[in-house]
N, C-alpha and C positions, 0 to 999 in steps of 0.2 A: 693707468690701470682702469679697466672697465668696471663700471658700477654694477653691484649685484642687483638683479631684478627682484621685484616684490610680487608675490602672489597672495591675494586675499581671498580666503574661503570663509564659510560660515561657522564651521565647528573645528575644535582642536583635533578630533579624530580624523577628519578629512585632511587637515593640515599635515598631520603626521604621515598619512599614506602618500599624499601628493609630494611632500618634501622628499620622501625616500625615492620616488620615481624621477624627480627632476635633478636631484643631486646638487653639486656645487654650482655656484652662479645664480642660485635662486634662494630666497628666504621666503618661507610660507607662514603666514599669520592668519589667525581666525578673528573675525569680527563679532562672533557670537550672535548672529542674527541682525535684526534692525538696530541701527544706532541713531536713527532720526525718525520721528513720527509726529502725528498730530498730538497736541498736549492733552493730558487727561482731564484737566480741571475746567476746560472751556471747549466750546464747539470746535474752534481752531480752523473754521472755514468761513471765508468772507463770501456769503451767499449773494448779497446784493452787488458785490463788486465783480461777480462773474465766477464764483466758486473757486476763489483763490485759496489754496491750503496754506496754513501757517505751520510749517514743519519746524520742530525743535529737537535739539539733542535729547536723547532719553536720559532721565536722571539715573545715576548709578553707573553709567557707561563712560564716565569722564576719563578713567584710566585707560580704557581700551582705545578711546578716540585719540588720546594724547600719544599712546604707543604707536598706533598706526600712522599718525601724522608725522612723527619723527622718522619712522621707517620709510614712509613715502618720499620724504624730502631727501633722504640719503640714497635713494634707489634710482636706478635707470628707468626701465619700463615698469609700470604698475599693471599687473594683470588682475582684473576683477573676475573671480572664478566662483561666484555664488551659484546657487542651484539653478538648473536650466528651465525655469518656469517664470510666470509673471512676477511672482513674489521675489524670486531671485534676481530678476532683471531690475526690479525696483530697488532692492537692497544695494545692488551695484551702483545704480544712479545716485542714491542717497550718499553712498560712500564717496563718489566723485565730487558731489557738491559739498559735502561736509569737510572733506580733506583738501578741497580746492585744487583738485588735480587738473592740470592742463590737458587739452585734447591730445596733444602730440605725444604725451607719455602714458596715455591711458588706453588699455586694450581690454576687450571683453572676451572671455573664453568660457565654454561650457563643457561639461563632461557627462555624457549619457551613462557611462560606466567608468569607474575609477580603476583602470588598469594601466600598466606602463605605456602600452602602445597608444591608447586613446588619450591619455594625459599629454604625452609628448606630441602627438599629432595635433591636438587642440592648441597647445602653446605655439606650435609652428604655424597655425592658421587662425589667428585671432580676428575679431571683427569689432565694429563699433557698437555702442549701446543701441538697442532697438527701442526707439521712442514710442512706437505703437504698443509694445508690451508694457512699457512704463505707464503710458496714459491709460491703458486698460486697467492696470492695477490701481492707479490713482482714482479712476472713476469708481471702482468697487469700494475702495477705502472711504471715499467721500460719501458715497451712497449709504454705506453702513453707518458712518458717523452721523449723518443727518437723521436717519431713521432711529438709531439708538439714542441720540442725545435730545431728540424732540419728542419721540413717542414714549420712551421709558419713563420720563418724569410724569407723564399723564397717567401711566399705569400706577406709579407710586402714589399719586394723589387720589386716584379713584378706586384702587383695589388694595395694594399693599406695598410697603417699602421693599426695595431690593429686587423688584421685578425688572425684566428687560424684554425688548422686542427686537426683531431683526428680520431682514428680507428673507433669509433662508431658514433661520430657526423657527420663525413664526409659521411658515408653511409646513415645515417638518412636524411641528406640534399639531397643526391642523390635520395632517394626514393620519396621525395616531388618534386624534379626537374623533374624526369622521369614522374611523374603523370601529371605535367604541360605540358610537351611536348606531352603526349598522348592527352591531351585536345585540344591543338593547332592543332595537326595533324588530329583530328577527323573530319570526313565528315558525316554530318547527312543524314539519309535516311528517305524518306517519307513512312508513313503507315497510314492506316485508321482503325477506329473501327466502327462497326455497331451494334446498340442496338435496340432490338425489345421490345416495351411496350406491354405486353400481360395481359389478364385477363380471368378468368373463365367465360364462357358464362352465362349471366343472373345474375352475382354477381358483387358487387362493389369491388373496389380495384384492383391494378395492380402490376405486378412484371416485372422485367427487365431480359431479356436473351441476351447474347452477341454472335455475330456471331463467330462460331468456325471453320467451314469447310464444306466439303460435306460428303456424307455417307462413303467415303473411307479413308479420311485423313484430317488433319488440313491444312487450307489454310490461307495465309496472303493477305490482301487487300492492294495493293501497290499504288493505285491511285484512284481518284474519279470515273473514268469510271468503274472500277471493282465494286466499291461500288454500283453505280447506277444500274449496271446490276443485281446484287443480289437483290437489293431493288425492282426492277420492277418484278422480278420473284416471290418473296415471296408475293407481294401484290396480285398476281393473284391466289395464292394457299393457302389452309388452313394450319394452324399450328397444328400439332399433337404431343402429348407427347409420345416419344418413349421409355424413360426410367426414372425411379425414383429410386434413390439409397439412402437408409438411413443407417447411420452407427453411432456407438459411436466412437468418436476419442478421444484419450487420449494424454495429454501433460505432459511430465515429468519436474520436476523442474531443474533449473540450479544448478551446483555444488557450494559449498562454494567458497569464494573468494581466488584467488591468488593475488600477487602484481599487475600483469598485469590487471586482470579483475576488481580488485578494482579501479584502476586508470581509467579504461575505464568507468565503471558504475558511478563513482563519477563525471566524466566529463559530462556524458549524463544526469544524474538525478539531480545532485546538482550544476552543472556548476562550479565545482572546477577544478583548474589546477592540473596536476599530482604532481607538487611540493607541492602545498598546501595540497593536499590529504595526501601525505606522512608525512608532518609536523604535521597535526592534528592526523593522525593515530599513530605517535610516542608518542604524548601526551596521547592518550588513552592506549597505551601499557605500558608506564612508570608509569602511575598512576594518578588518579584524586581524590580529596577529596570528598567523598560521605557521606552525612548526616547519622549518625548512624553506618557507616562502617569504617570511617577513610579513609586513602589513599588506593585506589584500582586500580590495573591494570585491565582495562576493556576488552582488547582484547589480543589475542596471537600475536606472533611476526609477523610483517607486511611485511617482505621481504622474500617471499617464492614462489616457483613455484610448490608446492605439493598440492594435493587434499586429502591427508591423514587426518583422524580425529581420535583422541584417543577414545578408547572404553568407557572410563568414560564419555566423552562429548556426545557420541552417546546415552548412557543410560539416561543422564540428559535430552537430547532433547526429547527422547521418552516419558519420564515421563511427561514433560511439555505439549507435544502435546496431549497425552491421557487425561490429567487433564483439559486442557483448551478447546480443540476442540472436543474431543471424539474419539472413536475407528475408526470411518469412515475416519478420517483425517490422520491416520497412515498407511503406506504401509504394504503389507503382510510380507515383510522382511526388515530389516534395510538396508538403502542405504549406499553403500561404492563406492566411485568414483575412477576410475583408473587414476593415474597420467600419463600425456603424456610422450611419449618416450623422453629421453634426459634431463628430469627434474632432478634437484639435489636431491629433496625429503629429504632435511636435516631437515625440520620442518613441522609441521602441516599446513593445510590450515588456512587462517585467520578466526577466529571465536571469539565469546564472551568468555571470561574466565569463566564466570558463566552465563549460558543461562537463569537462573531464575531471573537475574537482568535485567528486561525489560527496554527499552528506557524510558518509562513513569516513572518508578521508580527512575531514575537518572536524569531526564530532568532538574529539578530545580538546580542541582549541576553542570551542564555542560554549556559551551558556546553554542551558536546556531550552530556553525560549528561542535563542538564535538558531540552534540546531533544528528544532521542530519547524520553524518558519522557513529556514533555508531548504530543508528537505521537501516541504510543501511546494516551494517555488521550483526547485530543481525537478521534482517528479512531474509536476504539471507541464513544465516546458518540454521535457523529454517525451512524455506521453503524447503531447500534441503533435509530435513528428513521427509517431509510430503507426503501424497498420491498424485497421479496424478490428474490433473483437467480433467473432462470429458465433452465433447461437443456433442450435438446432431447435426449431419451433414446431410444435404440433398443436393443431386446433381440431377438436372433435365435437361434432354436433349429433345429439341423439334425439329421437322423437318418440313420444308416447301420447296416445289419445289426442293427437293434433297439436300437442305442445312441444316446444323445443327446449332442450337443455344443452349448455355448452361447457366444455372443459378445455383448458389450455395448459401447456407446459413448455418451458423453455430451458435449455441446458447449454452451458458454455462449451463450445467445441474447440475454439481457438482463442487464446487469451488476448493476443494482440496488445494494445496499449494498456489493458487492465493488468498486465503483468507488472506495471509500474505505478499506475494511479487510476482511481475512480473518483468522479466528482461527487461531493456530498449533496444531501437533500435537506431542504428546510423541514419537511415533515417525513416521518417514518412511513415507509411503504408497508403494505400488507405482506404477510408471509407468502412465500412463493408456493405455487400449487405443487402437489405431489406428482411424481412421474406417472405417465400413462402407459397402459399396456399396448401391445402392437395390434391395434384394432383394425378391422377391415370394414369397408362400406357394405351395408346390408346385414351385418352381423347382429344377432340378438344378444343383449346383455341382461343380466339378472338384477332386479331391484332388491337391495339389501335393507334399505331404510330411507326415510325422508326426514329431513331436519328443517324446521321452519324457525325463523327468528325475526322478531320485531325490531325495527330501527326508526330513528327520527333524523331528519335532515339536521345538519349542524350549522351553526352560525359561522361567518367568516372567522378565520383564525387571527388572533392578535399578531401584530408585527413582532418580529425579533429584530435585533440590530442588523442582522444580515438582510432580512427581507425589507426592512425600512430603507436601507441603502439602495437595494435594487429598485424599490419604488421611486426613490428620489432620482435615481439615474434615468429610469424610464420616463419620468415626467419632466426631465430636464431641470431639476431643482438643484442648484449648486454645481460644483465642479469637483474633480478628484481630490483636490486639496481641502475641500470644505466638509466632506462627509463626516469624518471622525470628529472634528471639533463641534460640529452642529449637534450630533447626538450627545456628546458629552455635555454641551450647554443645556439642552432641554432636560437632561437628567439632573444636572446640578441645580437648575432653577426649580426643580420639582414640578415642572409641567407634565412630566411623564415619570412613571415609576416602573422599575424593573422587577417583575415577579418571576423567579426562575430565569428562563431565557426570554420571556415575553415582555413586551412593553405595553403598559396600560396608562391611559390618560388619567390624571388626577383631577379632583374638583377645581383646583387652582388653574390647571392647564385648560380646562373646559370653560371656566369663567373668562380667562384672558382671551382664549380663542373666540368665544362668543362676542366679546366686545370688539375684537379685531374684525370679525366677519360683519358686524353691524356698522362700524364706523370707518373701517379702513379696508374696504373690499379688495383693493388692488394688492395690498401688502400680503394678504393670505390667499390670494388667488393663484393657483398653481400655474395656470396658463400665462398670467401676467409676469410671474417670476421667471418662468422659462423664457419668455420673450426678452426679458431684461438680460438674462444670461447670454442670449443670442446677440443682443446689442453690444455687450461687452466683448464677445468674440469678434464682432464686426470692427470694434476699435482696434483690437489686436491685429486684425488683418488689414488695417488701414482704410476700411470702408466707411467708418462712422467717426464723427467728431465727438470726443468724450464730454466736452462741456455742453454740447447740444443735447446729449442724452440726459445729463444732469438737469438741465433747464426744463426739458420735457417732463421728467419725472417730478420735479419739485413743484411745478404749477398745480398738478392734481393733489399731491401730498399736502401742500400747504393749505389748500382749500379744505381738505378733509380734516386737518388738524383744527382749523378755526371752527368748523362746524361742530366737531366733537366737543371742543371746549364749551361752546354755547349750549349744546344739548345736555351735557353732563354737569352743567353749572350747579354746584351745591349738592351733587349726588355722589354717594359712595357705594360701591358695589360690594356686597357681602359674599365671601367664599363659603359655601356650605361645608359643614363638617363631614368628613368621611366616616360613616358609622360602621363599626365592626360587629362581629358576633360575640366578642368577649365582653364580659360584664365586670363592673366595678366591684372590687373585693369589699368595699365599705358600704356602698348604698345600692348596689344592684343595677345601676343604669348601664346601658350599652356604651362601651367605651368608644371614643372617636380618635382619629389620627390627627395629631398636631405636629407642627414643625417648630423646631427651636434652633439654637445656635449650633447644636451638634447633630442635627438631622431630625428624622421623624420618630415619634414615640406615641404611645397610647395614653390618653388622659380621660378623666371623667368629665362629661359635659356639664356637671353640676357645679363647676368652679364659679365663684370662690367658696361656696359652702362646703364642697367636697374637693379636696386637692389631691386625690389619688392619681398616681401615674405609674406606668410600668413600661419596660422596653417592648418593642415589636419583636415577636419571635417567629422564626422560620424553622420548620422541621428539616433536619439534616439526615443524610443517609447513615446507616449503621445503628448499633444499639449501645446503650450505656454499659460500660465494662464492669460496673458494680452491681447493677440490678437488672439489666436487660431492657430497661425502658427506652422510650424514644429520646433522641438527643435534639435539643432545640438550640437554634442560633438566636442570640439576643444581642441587643445593643445597649451599651452603658450610657449614662447621662453625658459622658464626655465623647460619645460617638465611636467607641471602640467595640469591635465584635468579640464575643466570647461564646462558649458552648457549654450547656449544662443539661442535666437530666430533667425530664418533664416532671419527675416526682419530687423535685426540690420543694421543701427542705428535708423531707424524709430521706431522700438520697442526696448525698453531699457531692456527687460528681460534678466538677466544673473545670474547664480548661480553656486556654488560649489557642491550643492546637486544633486544627480543622479535621473533623471526621470525614472519611472518604467511603465510597460504596464498597471498596474491596475489603475482603476479610483475610486474616492471616491464614495461610495454608496449613500451618502447624496446629494452632490452637483454636482457630475459628473466631477469634475476637476481631472487632472492628479495628481497622488500621487508621492511623492519624498522620497528618503531615504538618510541617511547620507553617504557621500563618505567614502571609505576605504575598507580594506579587510574584508571578512567574511559577514555573513548574517546580514542585518540591517532591522528593521521593517519599512515599508513605513508609511508616515504620510501625512496629508493634510495641505497645506500652505495657504488655503483660509480662511482669518480671519472671514468671514461672515458665515462660515460653522459650524454646531454643532460639526463636527469631527476635527476642527482645533486644531493642536498641537502646543502650544507655543514653542519658541526656547529653553527656558531653560529646556524643557522636551524631547528634540530630541537627547540627548546623546552627545552634543558637549563637548569637554574638556574645562575646565575653564582656563582663562589666569593666568599666574603667575603675581606677583606684578610688576616684571621688565617689563613684556610685557605691562601691563596697562600703566606704565609711558611712555614707548616708543610709545604707540599707538597715543599719542598726539604730537609726534615729527616728523611728516612728513611721517610716515608709511602709505602706501596707498594700495587700492585694487580696482578692477573694480567698476566703478560707478554703473553699472547694478547689480553687485553682492550684493551691499549694499541694492539695492531696493528690491531684492527678499526675504529679510527677511519677507516682508509682501506681497509677490507675490500673486496675485489673489484677493487681497482686492480691494475695490472700488477706493482707491487712493494709488497706489502701491508705489509711490515715497515718498510723504509726504515732510515736511520741513526738512532741515538739522538738526535743533535743536531737532525736535521730533525724528528723526531717531537715532541721537546720544544718546539721553536719553534712547530710547527704547532698544538699543543693547549694551549699555555700560556694560562692565564686562562679555560679552559673551566669548565664547571660541575662541581660535586660533588653529584650528585643525592642527595637523602635526607639532606643534612647537617643537623645540629642544633647550632647554635652554631658553634664552631671545629672545626678538624681534620676537614674534611669527609671526606677519603678514609680516615681512620685505621681506623674500624671496618670498612669494606668491604675494606680492604687485608688486614687480618687474617682477614677472612671468606673471602677468595678461596681456592678449592680448588687442590690440587696436581694437576698433570697426570700425575704418576707418583710412585711411592713408596708408603709404607705408609699414610699418612693422607690426609685430604681437603684438605690445604693446597696451594696452587698456587705455581708459580714466581713470584717477585716482581720488580717494577720500581718505580721511583719513581712516586708518584702525579702528580708534575708532568708526567710524560710523557703521562698521559692526563687529559683534562679532566673526565671523568665517572666516578663510581664507582657501585656498584649499590645504594645505599641506598634507592632508590625502591621496591624490592621488599620492603624490610624491614618 
């Protein structure tokens, strides 16, 4: 009897999908990522011996290793089917070494998409492990280990414990720091605009033309005197239309997604962080249970910098476009996009595995995040294969007293690809100009009025997560798999803070970057880092020796380390406090931002004489349902987010639910949504409103029996939070007995094991007093605590 073959993948979800496609004769198991790595406690690299890594089984993975070892011994062929990139190749190599698999029974397979055809085709055409890919990953891993384990301790000794440095994260931090320095150094310059309100003689309606210059060139109005001079001149002279240009302008669709552009667009359109985007994309790639289809991998591999699309997928897209939209919506020839120079081009662009599986077809089987991201990927791919959008464009130029004014208008004539998808923008564009009348050259128009406005040039805009990823990609910093973890790292280390959607460097990030720029120029030099990425690509292509690259890098790095140790001997660098506009309630000093175990908070700089602290607050959309005041987001001492009225303690409104900008169409009250990751449907908390959604239908998780028992044993939460279970009602607070009866048995969101409300109760902030602890009530009074934010 033939032995069963073993297929090893990285995740259980992928194992489930592939197992269904392969059927009997194969057993599919998940290795859960890396099983072998450099040890955490030591460097783990013999630098003097020629950069020999000392790989060890990862602690906690013993059961997985033993299970795979047993399965491999009893199997025929072992197919290593980890992800199709450097990291996946290295995981397969580690599996082969760790499980002691002989060459003759070990095969490597990769899946660019997890569909039945591709899975079976790949199993039928296995290959050997690619040593070049493995060596490229080893070189990256050892480089990062050397930098992290030698440079980070220096930062601990000279600045603060818990800091870290890295080839990519330090450069990403520098990009944000440099932008902040540009903003500080920016000197605004004054300029003015002058708009003429014009109309056709004897006809109603007006159009606006903006000052452009004189008959010879474009001019800038730099002060009010220049504006007034132009205004006085044109008031005394008629306005004549000197040119009318009409044209058809065409816009082409954006190419399908790469890793970088997917993260950027998901950030702009879906408000997803890069890390969350990649997590959800991984779920779509590995497979989702679809009604009538079983487990289906919905998208192709999501770590790619290629714009290549398979011919089969192009044909399927053409068929769908012609059938659904008609011939006018398909371009004269199939669109093929050129991958940018330097891209690895190992995989296709990110696209739906089956374009005929529309987002609406699978919506009921997906989570809200999966649906929104799948719709984004599906729409972008389909639009990339559609005809151009066509616009009717009109440009009018009028003249008065030797000065020229211009008016433009553009109207969509044929939707083309915009019927499916339009690319998002990092910055909002100005409002579109109003429609223009059917003007003729030589026609005189009447001046209805002039409007002048003063402006000042603006500093460069801070980076968003999306624009930082684009900057990293343009500068060659990192690779598709590193963008998301890099941004998460610099935020977690508090080198960068996120304010709204923008990233701002912190004093800590600026001090660390300053030290790096002074002592380790290469590490934070964008060109040096980009060249290193090119060297790693050379290893992957078989053109460079990985140990030679490590040797070349280490010579300069080691010399810089020794010099920095000597120069900084006995010196400790102080991180300046970040001063805010808020004042201490006790002594009146300006509060500063401090960092603790549970994140950033406001504190008095007069410590230890004055120990006043308070949470950092952020203004949220919407209005308080009790008094109409602003709603502020605050952070408790335990690091949990909650929301309260700005007039606290006079107004008692406080909640764990998140206010949103939408208002209830029935009562006009601010809507709220359940806290936590992912898209949540907003609900109305006004009990007198027809749209009121009771608590038991808001998606809160139910308490365990142990949590119910503990709820009556001193567990507490903010007094105001309990009241918001009926916020917006005529009597928000109610009696204790009524509130306890009403909310008994409700959820304790974010619970882990027993005592759901315990952590959140201690975390809740004070409404008044010296510290950020809140007034307390029993958790039994409130069904839900704030752990979902934790």
